[in-house]
N, C-alpha and C positions, 0 to 999 in steps of 0.2 A: 504494500500499500504506500509506503514511504517513497518508493521508487517512482510511482505515478505522480506524487506530489512534487518531487524534484523535477520531473519532466515538464509539468505544468508551470512551475516556477521559472524554469529555463525559457520556456516559450514566452511567458509574460515579460520577462526581463529582456529577452531578444527583441520583442516588439517595441519595447520602450526605447531601446537603443536606436532602432530604425527611426522611430518618431522623433527622437532628439536630433538625429542627423538631418532629417527633413526640415525640422524647425530651424536648423542652422543655415540652410540654403538661403542665400540672399535673394535669389531671383527664380521663384517657382514658375513664373511665366516663360522664362527661357527654357526651363526643363520641359514644360508642356509643349513648347514650340519644337524642341528637338524631337520629342516623341512623335508629334504630328508629322514633321517632315519625313522621318524614317518610315512611318506607316504609309504615307503617300507614295513612297518609293517601293512599297511592298517588301520592306526589309524583314529579314528574319528576326525572331525574338533575340537571338544571340547578338546581332548587330545593334539592336536598340539598347540592350543591356550594357554593352560595351560603351556606347555613346553616353549613357547615363553615368556609368562609373567614371569615365573620363571627365565629364562635366563636374561631378562631385569632387573629384581629386583636384581639379584645376580651380574650382570654385573659389 
């Protein structure tokens, strides 16, 4: 039972880390635009994910 609680705790804290990273993004409109541009080009999910990672790192 304790193992299940630990997994839930990890998931909750993991989500909080992602939320905090997104809160730190200065320009969510730019991120949205990047996703939109790649979707219009029929890019694969991997390409979109790489563009997002690059944006976040350079942000």
